[in-house]
C-alpha positions, -999 to +999 in steps of 0.1 A: +836-225+136+861-218+162+859-238+194+833-225+219+836-234+255+808-233+281+813-238+318+783-254+335+781-254+373+749-274+376+730-301+358+704-275+348+732-255+330+743-286+312+707-292+300+706-256+289+738-260+270+721-289+251+691-266+243+715-240+230+732-265+208+698-279+196+688-244+183+716-246+157+711-282+146+698-291+111+691-323+093+723-341+084+743-329+114+763-355+133+769-346+170+798-366+186+798-366+224+831-372+243+833-375+280+837-399+309+811-419+327+786-395+344+800-364+326+765-354+313+763-367+277+728-380+281+717-349+300+731-327+272+712-349+247+680-344+266+685-306+263+690-310+226+659-331+222+639-307+244+648-278+221+637-299+191+603-303+207+606-339+221+592-350+255+623-356+275+606-379+299+608-405+271+646-400+265+669-427+279+705-436+272+706-463+245+734-482+263+717-515+258+696-509+227+726-491+210+703-468+190+671-449+199+651-431+173+632-400+184+607-383+160+607-346+169+586-319+153+617-305+136+635-337+125+642-373+134+671-379+158+691-411+161+707-413+195+735-438+196+755-450+226+788-469+218+797-476+254+794-514+251+810-518+216+847-522+207+861-495+186+868-487+150+852-496+117+835-526+133+811-502+151+802-485+119+792-518+103+776-533+135+750-505+139+747-495+103+761-460+110+769-453+074+733-459+064+719-438+092+741-408+083+739-411+045+701-417+042+690-397+072+679-361+069+677-360+107+703-354+134+726-382+147+739-379+182+767-404+192+777-409+229+812-424+235+823-412+201+859-418+209+852-455+202+848-446+165+885-440+161+893-419+130+861-426+111+852-399+086+816-390+092+812-364+065+812-326+065+785-319+091+803-332+123+800-313+155+824-324+183+813-319+219+838-327+247+825-327+283+852-325+310+845-329+347+828-354+368+810-358+401+801-324+416+827-306+396+817-279+370+816-292+334+837-276+307+818-282+274+838-275+243+820-274+209+839-275+176+834-286+140+854-312+121+851-342+098+865-369+119+854-386+151 
């Protein structure tokens, strides 16, 4: 898949971009979210979960719990937030990421994926970079690749 870029001028458009991405997701996909604080990673995740049939009023950033599990009509979704963790292989071990990805037929969404370093997460990785903050438009770039 070539890189696809979407320009979102409002939070509603960012949510819609998540819905669009959610339409293409299948069990085993790993979605890596990159972007600064307040870029819209959780909002994009809410759009994905809405498309998968989940009540988005129940969706929160797992900044303190680290991992939230959502059971949607289409598949289970592990929503992971690495904001509070140091980087690299220690993260993979600390949250059992290998087990989640290997044994899960669901979708895994990881916020602050840059903290993973060069971890190989298998063939079903979708990288989503969100550029922009505050009231600026967001440039959302979606690409596929094995590493974080």
